[in-house]
C-alpha angles and dihedrals in degrees: 000000000000122000091350094297117116116234091238090058091048091051091049091051090049091053092048091050090056127213123337111272094242090053095054097085092052094046094048091045091053091049092051092047092050093048090045091057091047092049092051091048090048092051095047104037112049096200093051089061091070096048121114091237092062093053086080091056094050091073091066129077116291102038103098107165114257093014093060097117099062100024093048089053096051094039091050092055091047092048091051089052091044093051093066092054092047091050090056092046096246114178094217092052089051091052091050092049092048089052096044100047097060089043090055092048093051091048092051092050092046100045102024101028086222126148091193091076092052092048097049093043089050089048090057094039094052097065090042091057095038094050099034089133087070089065101061101114115130120234120273119255114263139183125220087239086072085074090068091049090048091050093051095045096042091046091052091047092046091051092051094044090044091056089054092049092050093047102045093078101063094146092056098044118111105232124333108295118202125241090258090055091050093050089048090050091052093049092049091045093053087061093045099257131124115255134206096273116094129198136192121249122347094335092096090058092047093050092045092049091050094049091047090052090053091050092047091049091051092049096046096049092046093049091047092053092045097053105033117102115284125225119220121239117269112268134163112245118226088252093053092047091050091051091049092049090051090053091048091051089059102034107014094110092071100068127035090208095054097101091056088069085078092073104129095220092067130090122222140211121195130208116253089257093049090232096113138031142186121211120202149160128220112227123173092338094313118119098215121195123181132210123349125320113275120246139018113006090221089059095048094095091060093052092044090051090053089049092052092046089055091049092050093046091059098028090241121160108248118223139158123207124203103359120161125248091264091047091049091052092052094045094050094043095049099040108025090238123142128241131215126189108250102181143293136286117224112229122182120201104218094213091057097044119107137151090221122102137051095278091063095043097109094047091045093052093046093051092048091049093051093047090052088053089065103265124140132183137221126195117192143153115258091241090059094060124089123242094249093052092045091053091050090051091049093051092046092050090050094049094044094052108121097215136058091239133045113259131209142069116160097037105025132081096205098221142064129211100007113166091238092055098064093135092062117109126230121195115192134185120216132187125215113233094009125193114258111280143142093265101040114212094353109113109157141014136203121186123198128188124209120272099196115303097307104039143064131205123206113245108174142352121206132168141174107262090222092058122102117273115265100051092130093050090048094052096044090053090047091050093048092048092048094044097093090058089062095042092254116149101172136031127199113214129186126325114248111209116218090358095155092055091050092047097045095039094062095050125099112267097028111151125243094256093052091045091050091049091050090048090054091050091050089050092050089050087077088076103019125045098242107126096027093052091049093050092046092053092045090061090075096053095237129175112248121234114193120234126198143205115223117208141166102230137356090246088063095058097087091049092046091048092052092047091049091050089051092049092048090050098245093114126035115192094166118108108254113235129208112264094246090056096051116105119238115249111254129184108260137181117258118268118197093206105051141094116236119235104216138056129213142214125305128221098242132152 
């Protein structure tokens, strides 16, 4: 007993109260997913339809008496799609469920004369109505081009499922049709026509009705996505960019990643006072911020609160990539989120940098060798370059990119030579008597963005693949040596993911777990520049500044990781379109609820 109330009474009261409000979306989503699977199985496998297990599924939308085969199939697919929206508390999914559950109950009573269907539907409908405030999330931003992706994916799924439907009646088939005949029958059936496969009895009607339902479902969902209102891609307005630049002028010295907030494919939320801001991108349902909030630290909580309100309004998963230790402390304190060390940023203090000493021997020898090969360097502000040279640098950086898509999000600006970025630095390598080529003597490029008034942060590194090895080392040394002339006292180089694990794992005495973790990172370095980027940064003897990922729950980390890889350009889950179908990029006003359509450059060695 506790407080005079027996435990049995407390448990009874807990059952009568029902599930916790915040748990209702998950419970209802699981119920819909289960019934969806059962409905699909009932529509595809004729014997399963008569099992006792499926009698539970018949009380839900889609099982309408004699039409169970085709309608269970289509309803099952819709319920599976609906379950994801219910789990995330989407308002539209709630409306659909509230409409479908009574319809299923009426159908059961009409065709089956069963009160069980009415009771179970009401049992699911009751928590939906009682806790309707838990389903207030706004719809996710979409593009009309998603209709094409839906058409391709649904068509492929319908073809595969249709082959199963055609083939699960071997005893009723007339003859032994080939695979080509079965595929032809499915394709005809999706459009509502009879194919070359014949069946005995009513099976032909059942198969035809099921295939027609799949085709209709594909057509309806595609038409809906094609004609519903479209949201523009996220872009910073000129006003928002001006406000961010004003904040950076006052507080930009605090975070080396601050200038990357000016990427024009990000959205922004400001604190109520306007003294702080958080920029972000929405990728696969993850609201992904990068770096620390911009502006006055005292105003950060207001901007963070706006960010979290926006995430809750759309049921997006909040996450922050690459924030500093101070930023992580504020994020976790204000939101209750957790933080995990992601890696370290390499920062070189210009006053302490020198090529002398044994530690810099390899870099020193490489730079001397390249200089003897006839290379020279130039380090200038963007505003000091002419238009023709800037255009040549832009084209070279585009052509020398090592991937088909631009990479970068949290530590990349995504542009070179913009008129508003006159304070950026460009370091270029040139070769005397170069071989004929489209860019003449230009062989390598480094681009730095401002870090306050006395710092620079590396944005991108590009080089001609035919140039001698060591171009990046040459230009970093040149930039560090020229830094005092521009009033720069510190330079941020690349970010080294999981640096501490790599460094500790190779030392004597490292435990088996740490060694195994390092071995995995080295293995992954075959595809991602993890170990190589760490070793490249370490050449310049930097000090290491930890960076963190902020997340809501451990279960969200895989999703956040995938979204971050999409944002950085390492993974592309979007359906590629033919060039002639791609829309031209047009300047657009910022939209705080949309997913941008392009990626940018990564800071890679």
